[in-house]
VEXVO-671935 format. One line per field, with one value per residue (C-alpha): residue number from 1; x, y, z. Coordinates in pm, whole numbers, always signed. Example, Ala and Ser with C-alpha at 12.3 -4.5 7.8 and 13.67 -1.06 7.14 Angstrom:
<sites>
fivex = c(1, 2)
px = c(+1230, +1367)
py = c(-450, -106)
pz = c(+780, +714)
</sites>
This chain:
<sites>
fivex = c(1, 2, 3, 4, 5, 6, 7, 8, 9, 10, 11, 12, 13, 14, 15, 16, 17, 18, 19, 20, 21, 22, 23, 24, 25, 26, 27, 28, 29, 30, 31, 32, 33, 34, 35, 36, 37, 38, 39, 40, 41, 42, 43, 44, 45, 46, 47, 48, 49, 50, 51, 52, 53, 54, 55, 56, 57, 58, 59, 60, 61, 62, 63, 64, 65, 66, 67, 68, 69, 70, 71, 72, 73, 74, 75, 76, 77, 78, 79, 80, 81, 82, 83, 84, 85, 86, 87, 88, 89, 90, 91, 92, 93, 94, 95, 96, 97, 98, 99, 100, 101, 102, 103, 104, 105, 106, 107, 108, 109, 110, 111, 112, 113, 114, 115, 116, 117, 118, 119, 120, 121, 122, 123, 124, 125, 126, 127, 128, 129, 130, 131, 132, 133, 134, 135, 136, 137, 138, 139, 140, 141, 142, 143, 144, 145, 146, 147, 148, 149, 150, 151, 152, 153, 154, 155, 156, 157, 158, 159, 160, 161, 162, 163, 164, 165, 166, 167, 168, 169, 170, 171, 172, 173, 174, 175, 176, 177, 178, 179, 180, 181, 182, 183, 184, 185, 186, 187, 188, 189, 190, 191, 192, 193, 194, 195, 196, 197, 198, 199, 200, 201, 202, 203, 204, 205, 206, 207, 208, 209, 210, 211, 212, 213, 214, 215, 216, 217, 218, 219, 220, 221, 222, 223, 224, 225, 226, 227, 228, 229, 230, 231, 232, 233, 234, 235, 236, 237, 238, 239, 240, 241, 242, 243, 244, 245, 246, 247, 248, 249, 250, 251, 252, 253, 254, 255, 256, 257, 258, 259, 260, 261, 262, 263, 264, 265, 266, 267, 268, 269, 270, 271, 272, 273, 274, 275, 276, 277, 278, 279, 280, 281, 282, 283, 284, 285, 286, 287, 288, 289, 290, 291, 292, 293, 294, 295, 296, 297, 298, 299, 300, 301, 302, 303, 304, 305, 306, 307, 308, 309, 310, 311, 312, 313, 314, 315, 316, 317, 318, 319, 320, 321, 322, 323, 324, 325, 326, 327, 328, 329, 330, 331, 332, 333, 334, 335, 336, 337, 338, 339, 340, 341, 342, 343, 344, 345, 346, 347, 348, 349, 350, 351, 352, 353, 354, 355, 356, 357, 358, 359, 360, 361, 362, 363, 364, 365, 366, 367, 368, 369, 370, 371, 372, 373, 374, 375, 376, 377, 378, 379, 380, 381, 382, 383, 384, 385, 386, 387, 388, 389, 390, 391, 392, 393, 394, 395, 396, 397, 398, 399, 400, 401, 402, 403, 404, 405, 406, 407, 408, 409, 410, 411, 412, 413, 414, 415, 416, 417, 418, 419, 420, 421, 422, 423, 424, 425, 426, 427, 428, 429, 430, 431, 432, 433, 434, 435, 436, 437, 438, 439, 440, 441, 442, 443, 444)
px = c(-5900, -5610, -5697, -5471, -5507, -5299, -5284, -5166, -5095, -4964, -4649, -4745, -4806, -4807, -5050, -5355, -5607, -5830, -5556, -5457, -5821, -5815, -5473, -5556, -5895, -5731, -5449, -5704, -5918, -5596, -5456, -5803, -5805, -5449, -5392, -5122, -5086, -4921, -4777, -4797, -4657, -4849, -4577, -4656, -4688, -4301, -4320, -4525, -4412, -4150, -3910, -3971, -4337, -4301, -4054, -4335, -4596, -4371, -4285, -4661, -4756, -4483, -4572, -4947, -4795, -4875, -4612, -4641, -4560, -4452, -4383, -4407, -4355, -4535, -4251, -4057, -4307, -4380, -4248, -4486, -4783, -4677, -4717, -5073, -5154, -5071, -5283, -5591, -5500, -5493, -5841, -6002, -6073, -5816, -5872, -5672, -5867, -5722, -5947, -5759, -5857, -6061, -6260, -6370, -6467, -6681, -6864, -6925, -7072, -7292, -7419, -7504, -7684, -7909, -7969, -7766, -7526, -7156, -7056, -6783, -6952, -6687, -6615, -6264, -6383, -6500, -6181, -6014, -5644, -5604, -5771, -5549, -5242, -5351, -5411, -5061, -4900, -5045, -4855, -5144, -5072, -5351, -5469, -5631, -5969, -6105, -6414, -6673, -6895, -7278, -7376, -7469, -7204, -7276, -7088, -7187, -6997, -6886, -7009, -7260, -7422, -7517, -7417, -7548, -7402, -7489, -7193, -7392, -7440, -7070, -6832, -6512, -6223, -5886, -5632, -5328, -5218, -5091, -4717, -4793, -4794, -5055, -5307, -5360, -5676, -5511, -5202, -5394, -5596, -5286, -5128, -5433, -5438, -5068, -5034, -5344, -5540, -5867, -6025, -5989, -6077, -6112, -6330, -6677, -6560, -6390, -6739, -6776, -6415, -6468, -6753, -6478, -6229, -6465, -6473, -6104, -6040, -6255, -6079, -5772, -5918, -5939, -6207, -6261, -6175, -6418, -6480, -6537, -6608, -6586, -6792, -6564, -6501, -6702, -6612, -6755, -7089, -7150, -7014, -6725, -6388, -6210, -5890, -5698, -5838, -5868, -5497, -5414, -5124, -4975, -4655, -4843, -5050, -4746, -4506, -4717, -5019, -4808, -5077, -5030, -5060, -5306, -5517, -5547, -5576, -5860, -6058, -6024, -6083, -6427, -6536, -6823, -6899, -7174, -6909, -6861, -6519, -6287, -5918, -5718, -5349, -5242, -5320, -5359, -5697, -5812, -5761, -5924, -6242, -6234, -6510, -6542, -6933, -6987, -6896, -7212, -7301, -7348, -7100, -6863, -6789, -6417, -6389, -6028, -6154, -6262, -5912, -5777, -5999, -5895, -5524, -5569, -5737, -5477, -5209, -5405, -5390, -5030, -4788, -4441, -4295, -4457, -4369, -4034, -3831, -4008, -3926, -3570, -3701, -3895, -3608, -3729, -3492, -3478, -3851, -3916, -4223, -4346, -4350, -4523, -4801, -4861, -4889, -5044, -5398, -5357, -5197, -5364, -5061, -4698, -4548, -4772, -4536, -4274, -4501, -4542, -4175, -4113, -4368, -4220, -3844, -3870, -3836, -4195, -4336, -4572, -4912, -4972, -5284, -5284, -4933, -5052, -5227, -4939, -4684, -4904, -4943, -4561, -4499, -4721, -4553, -4476, -4145, -3944, -3952, -4265, -4504, -4830, -5008, -4800, -5063, -5372, -5180, -5043, -5414, -5581, -5333, -5382, -5765, -5742, -5521, -5693, -6038, -6019, -6185, -6277, -6153, -6060, -5812, -5682, -5664, -5413, -5188, -5189, -5125, -4840, -4687, -4718, -4823, -5139, -5484, -5520, -5300, -5235, -5328, -5125, -5081, -4878, -4736, -4596, -4372, -4231, -4185, -4021, -3970, -3684, -3879, -4202, -4062, -3893, -4227, -4423, -4171, -4203)
py = c(+12942, +12689, +12461, +12478, +12238, +12158, +11869, +12007, +11725, +11795, +11600, +11510, +11131, +10859, +10932, +10710, +10585, +10890, +11102, +10923, +10926, +11303, +11341, +11105, +11269, +11612, +11481, +11319, +11644, +11832, +11567, +11509, +11894, +11939, +12134, +12235, +12006, +12159, +11957, +12190, +12075, +12234, +12236, +12534, +12304, +12292, +12089, +11797, +11815, +11553, +11510, +11131, +11190, +11448, +11179, +10941, +11143, +11179, +10825, +10734, +10977, +10851, +10478, +10559, +10714, +11078, +11337, +11695, +12002, +12228, +12187, +12451, +12420, +12655, +12689, +12874, +13137, +13263, +13605, +13633, +13542, +13812, +14077, +13964, +13929, +14282, +14367, +14200, +14366, +14713, +14652, +14547, +14181, +14054, +14159, +14057, +13869, +13809, +13551, +13241, +12902, +12849, +13167, +13078, +12724, +12892, +13113, +12807, +12626, +12916, +12973, +12599, +12612, +12896, +12671, +12937, +12837, +12836, +13158, +13394, +13702, +13949, +14084, +14154, +14440, +14643, +14651, +14999, +15038, +15077, +14746, +14583, +14718, +14597, +14256, +14251, +14386, +14079, +13866, +13777, +13758, +13797, +13531, +13689, +13609, +13674, +13885, +13721, +13941, +13885, +13811, +13492, +13265, +13073, +12841, +12590, +12273, +12037, +11743, +11875, +12128, +12448, +12524, +12827, +12949, +13268, +13450, +13552, +13192, +13132, +13214, +13426, +13174, +13193, +13248, +13350, +13170, +13337, +13265, +13452, +13154, +13159, +12870, +12630, +12842, +13151, +13019, +12797, +13089, +13312, +13028, +12938, +13311, +13325, +13017, +13111, +12778, +12764, +12443, +12315, +11931, +11836, +11612, +11716, +11752, +12084, +12248, +12475, +12569, +12646, +12883, +13081, +13081, +13224, +13554, +13526, +13513, +13811, +14003, +13975, +14103, +13775, +13575, +13222, +12927, +12642, +12380, +12012, +11846, +11457, +11244, +11052, +10687, +10457, +10095, +9800, +9791, +10170, +10267, +10464, +10332, +10140, +10278, +10026, +10093, +10465, +10475, +10227, +10408, +10371, +10221, +9945, +9890, +9852, +9668, +9474, +9404, +9365, +9547, +9668, +10049, +10033, +9835, +10132, +10375, +10157, +10159, +10511, +10683, +10503, +10463, +10693, +10758, +10629, +10409, +10071, +9978, +9791, +9698, +9949, +9873, +10187, +10528, +10700, +10506, +10627, +10984, +10946, +10810, +11071, +11303, +11463, +11527, +11135, +11149, +11148, +11269, +10920, +10776, +10553, +10207, +10106, +9721, +9599, +9270, +9441, +9595, +9248, +9122, +9424, +9334, +8970, +9093, +9339, +9083, +8839, +9113, +9235, +9129, +8991, +9297, +9515, +9284, +9185, +9498, +9402, +9019, +9083, +9282, +8971, +8739, +8585, +8770, +8401, +8387, +8375, +8477, +8127, +8066, +8418, +8321, +7991, +8129, +8472, +8359, +8214, +8502, +8725, +8934, +8928, +8774, +8478, +8384, +8304, +8001, +7885, +7902, +7689, +7428, +7404, +7414, +7273, +7165, +7012, +6787, +6547, +6478, +6101, +5943, +5619, +5520, +5221, +5444, +5691, +5415, +5276, +5632, +5682, +5395, +5526, +5877, +5924, +5941, +6258, +6512, +6635, +6872, +7034, +6740, +6509, +6575, +6464, +6155, +6069, +6105, +5894, +5613, +5634, +5647, +5317, +5132, +5225, +5306, +5640, +5947, +6311, +6436, +6095, +6106, +6461, +6540, +6274, +6344, +6726, +6659, +6434, +6672, +7008, +6925, +7142, +7092, +7388, +7588, +7642, +7401, +7095, +7069, +7394, +7330, +6965, +7118, +7354, +7089, +6858, +6500, +6444, +6625, +6478, +6121, +6207, +6345, +6044, +5821, +5982)
pz = c(-10742, -10664, -10373, -10062, -9770, -9475, -9234, -8882, -8627, -8298, -8224, -7874, -7947, -8220, -8505, -8454, -8713, -8677, -8738, -9052, -9189, -9145, -9315, -9616, -9689, -9673, -9908, -10136, -10146, -10255, -10511, -10678, -10743, -10840, -10519, -10264, -9946, -9639, -9376, -9064, -8725, -8449, -8193, -7963, -7666, -7637, -7341, -7473, -7826, -7896, -8224, -8217, -8267, -8537, -8726, -8671, -8831, -9156, -9133, -9132, -9418, -9628, -9552, -9690, -10001, -9897, -9968, -9908, -10114, -9821, -9453, -9164, -8792, -8565, -8288, -8570, -8618, -8260, -8338, -8636, -8392, -8141, -8431, -8487, -8122, -8089, -8375, -8202, -7886, -8031, -8185, -7874, -7990, -7736, -7365, -7042, -6766, -6415, -6266, -6123, -6219, -5902, -5942, -6289, -6168, -5908, -6161, -6386, -6102, -5993, -6359, -6374, -6029, -6184, -6498, -6701, -6974, -6837, -7064, -6944, -6789, -6947, -6594, -6717, -6950, -6659, -6492, -6473, -6526, -6140, -6086, -6338, -6171, -5831, -5951, -6128, -5794, -5631, -5892, -6111, -6474, -6734, -6969, -7268, -7428, -7788, -7756, -7955, -8161, -8096, -8451, -8647, -8774, -9068, -9343, -9600, -9467, -9751, -9519, -9281, -9506, -9374, -9012, -8795, -8458, -8270, -8139, -7824, -7740, -7714, -7453, -7515, -7555, -7400, -7677, -7465, -7140, -6830, -6948, -7259, -7506, -7757, -7775, -8085, -8205, -8257, -8415, -8658, -8795, -8838, -9021, -9229, -9357, -9405, -9601, -9798, -9702, -9893, -9724, -9384, -9328, -8978, -8734, -8646, -8268, -8394, -8546, -8227, -8275, -8632, -8543, -8308, -8580, -8842, -8621, -8581, -8962, -8996, -8704, -8878, -9195, -9378, -9549, -9369, -9584, -9652, -9427, -9423, -9075, -9076, -8840, -8581, -8613, -8392, -8324, -8531, -8291, -8332, -8006, -7878, -8004, -7739, -7598, -7779, -8104, -8053, -7999, -8288, -8454, -8781, -8675, -8494, -8799, -9025, -8774, -8524, -8741, -9050, -9269, -9625, -9649, -9926, -9702, -9475, -9763, -9922, -9605, -9496, -9833, -9849, -9479, -9434, -9806, -10032, -10222, -10151, -9989, -10235, -10225, -10437, -10504, -10665, -10475, -10816, -10853, -10522, -10631, -10942, -10749, -10465, -10400, -10062, -10114, -10084, -9710, -9512, -9148, -9036, -8790, -8987, -8815, -8797, -8803, -8789, -8942, -9256, -9265, -9231, -9533, -9757, -9662, -9781, -10117, -10201, -10145, -10368, -10657, -10604, -10868, -10799, -10931, -10697, -10393, -10457, -10302, -9975, -9962, -9860, -9550, -9443, -9514, -9834, -10101, -10260, -10317, -10687, -10913, -10958, -10559, -10509, -10770, -10601, -10233, -10274, -10297, -9945, -9775, -9537, -9443, -9617, -9357, -9415, -9717, -9457, -9346, -9699, -9751, -9480, -9578, -9918, -9807, -9452, -9175, -9167, -8930, -9132, -8971, -9061, -8882, -9137, -9192, -9416, -9646, -9682, -9724, -10013, -10145, -10154, -10346, -10622, -10670, -11027, -11181, -11234, -11394, -11226, -11394, -11268, -11386, -11157, -10857, -11063, -11215, -10843, -10683, -10970, -10894, -10513, -10578, -10815, -10579, -10244, -10337, -10155, -10295, -10188, -9853, -9740, -10021, -10047, -9669, -9565, -9850, -9786, -9391, -9471, -9722, -9546, -9186, -9243, -9348, -9575, -9814, -10198, -10464, -10425, -10790, -10740, -10403, -10476, -10743, -10497, -10242, -10484, -10520, -10256, -9982, -10083, -10045, -9712, -9555, -9680, -9521, -9175)
</sites>
């Protein structure tokens, strides 16, 4: 059987890190099995759905390297949903209810006060046609509930293992609002059937929804797909993600945080699995090593510092050929391969390359605490042309002349040349700075 999966975001906000993780794992599942990946925009909430959010979803997926084989929008399928809704009404699985929100809340409170589960009592099923007409004459419009069968609901989850619910313990869900618009649950099931989805990957907060969906599949004459419910992310301490991290979206990660797409992919593809988290520079390697059975039920901890560390490691292993097309975007079109190879071991983010470009080319404010020492060192600068051995020749001469060694020798020279107390190997950086600028800085 060919694997067919879908990622189904609602365009009611920016795609955050949790959505991105679900999208990535779903996509990797498809690609690892040479399957079909559907991007389905769940936009039946016409009031809250925005084109700008849909555009941001596509932009985020493309940034992470995830293409799709097919795209669909739910708002284009409302007529098709209407046909299936009539089918469920005719079979008695959808039934009209006339209670107001206030009446339902009173029922719920009464059940809880009697220590009963707040399950809908199905009073609407007892209504006569005359009672229904009387409600409608009052101006009430019905919402429609799905009648759950009081039978066991079971599936073998690819992450959670065997899952079991009892239909009798579940409240009949509302599937159609009073204004006649269908809710997510029904549209999702209809689409999964129509697009022949074989596996659904989603967060564990949807487990109860899945139990309802299983019966909806069956009511529409379809076999439910396979399911994989992923644990939700926590923060680094194991608690609930803070509002900021929980809402951290892909555009912020790319533009504000300046992170590499493969850092996000590397972390999200392994977080919560039995495999070690490691930096990948090619998404093909992530696909080749993907296995959804490695995801456990434990809560994975999202640590942005770990994401930053992965980002640095990925840059340290990124070739000049790979990074060259992006250098112009950050104003470094003239940065050549020799420069890249010198500075990349010191980068945490690509934008850091601009700082080292400035250090090499100026302007720089030298840090000189011992002017006499620096003046003496300046006199000992080797003649041109300079090579990579120039640095070692110079420090040996300064050491012999001044008696300094170790940090007392190297640090003042670094600070005078770069204005900083850290950075690339000075044997390489000195060549990038060049004789003229080096002399000027030492003379400052």
